[in-house]
C-alpha positions in Angstrom: 0.0 0.0 0.0 2.9 2.4 0.8 4.4 1.9 -2.6 1.1 2.8 -4.4 0.8 5.9 -2.2 4.4 7.0 -3.0 3.9 6.3 -6.7 0.7 8.3 -6.7 2.5 11.3 -5.1 5.4 11.0 -7.6 2.9 10.9 -10.5 1.0 14.0 -9.2 4.3 15.9 -8.7 5.4 15.0 -12.2 2.1 16.2 -13.7 2.2 19.4 -11.6 5.7 20.2 -12.8 4.7 19.6 -16.5 1.7 21.9 -16.1 3.9 24.6 -14.5 6.3 24.5 -17.4 3.4 24.8 -19.9 2.0 27.8 -18.2 5.1 30.0 -18.8 5.4 31.9 -22.0 8.5 30.9 -23.9 8.8 30.1 -27.6 11.1 27.2 -28.6 11.6 25.5 -31.9 11.4 21.7 -32.3 15.0 21.3 -31.1 14.3 23.1 -27.8 16.2 26.3 -28.8 14.6 29.3 -27.3 13.5 31.8 -29.9 13.6 35.5 -28.9 10.5 37.6 -29.2 10.3 39.5 -32.5 9.6 42.6 -30.4 12.8 42.3 -28.3 15.2 45.2 -28.2 18.5 44.7 -30.2 21.8 46.4 -29.3 23.9 47.4 -32.2 27.3 48.9 -31.1 28.9 51.5 -33.4 32.3 49.8 -32.6 32.8 46.8 -30.3 36.5 47.2 -30.1 38.3 50.5 -29.1 42.1 50.5 -29.7 43.6 53.1 -27.4 47.1 52.6 -28.9 50.1 53.0 -26.7 50.0 54.7 -23.3 52.4 55.2 -20.5 51.8 53.2 -17.3 49.7 55.2 -14.9 47.7 57.0 -17.6 43.9 56.6 -17.8 41.9 56.1 -21.0 38.3 57.1 -21.4 36.0 55.9 -24.2 32.3 56.0 -24.9 30.9 52.9 -26.6 28.0 54.2 -28.7 25.1 51.9 -29.5 21.6 52.0 -30.9 18.4 50.1 -30.0 17.3 48.7 -33.4 14.6 46.5 -31.8 10.9 47.2 -31.2 10.8 47.7 -27.4 12.7 49.7 -24.9 16.3 48.5 -24.1 17.1 48.2 -20.4 20.8 47.6 -19.5 20.8 45.9 -16.1 24.6 45.6 -15.6 27.9 46.4 -17.3 30.9 44.7 -15.7 34.6 44.7 -16.5 37.2 41.9 -16.3 39.1 43.8 -13.5 38.8 46.7 -11.2 41.1 48.8 -13.3 38.2 49.2 -15.8 35.1 51.0 -14.8 32.0 51.0 -17.1 29.1 53.3 -16.6 25.9 52.2 -18.4 22.9 54.4 -19.0 20.4 54.3 -16.2 17.3 55.1 -18.3 15.7 52.8 -20.9 16.8 53.4 -24.5 13.7 53.6 -26.7 13.5 51.9 -30.0 15.5 53.8 -32.7 17.3 55.8 -30.1 21.0 55.8 -29.2 22.9 55.5 -25.9 26.5 55.3 -24.6 28.4 53.2 -22.1 31.2 55.2 -20.7 34.4 53.2 -19.8 37.5 54.4 -17.9 40.6 52.2 -17.9 43.4 53.0 -15.3 46.7 51.6 -16.4 48.4 51.9 -13.0 50.2 48.6 -12.3 49.6 47.3 -15.8 52.1 46.7 -18.6 52.2 45.1 -22.0 49.2 44.3 -24.3 45.8 44.8 -22.7 42.4 43.5 -23.7 39.8 44.7 -21.1 36.4 43.2 -21.7 33.2 44.9 -20.6 30.2 42.5 -20.4 26.8 44.2 -20.9 23.7 42.4 -19.7 20.3 43.6 -20.9 16.9 42.6 -22.0 18.0 42.6 -25.6 18.5 39.7 -28.0 21.1 38.4 -27.2 21.0 39.2 -23.5 24.8 39.4 -23.1 27.1 41.6 -25.3 30.9 42.3 -25.0 32.9 45.3 -25.9 36.7 45.6 -25.7 39.3 48.2 -24.8 42.6 47.1 -26.3 46.1 48.6 -26.4 49.6 48.6 -25.0 50.8 50.0 -21.7 54.4 51.0 -21.8 56.5 50.8 -18.7 57.2 54.2 -17.1 60.9 55.1 -17.3 
């Protein structure tokens, strides 16, 4: 009798989980790949890589990565994070409406760095795709 009771609970749990999954709104093709909404915002960067050239150790570099929302709904950037503390991104706080432009300001401090640098800023948003990367690249020359 215990086994039947346990099997009944397991079956009910399984059915409840399947119903919960069916109640969420997500579009997937036959292979299970999630398809983005056709109305999703789309981030298009003017340039994804900024080459600051050669700088002396201790100098700072500032750059604004310009982008446009080419999607059909407002773009909301939730975070912009860098690969290390020497690079500080500042994303826009307000939503970017469809067809409008925005900038992500980035400051790289080369103190303690030397040689070739590739600082990656990861941008997380409600766009398709949800994660985008931009790069600050260049060479830091040792101070003499």
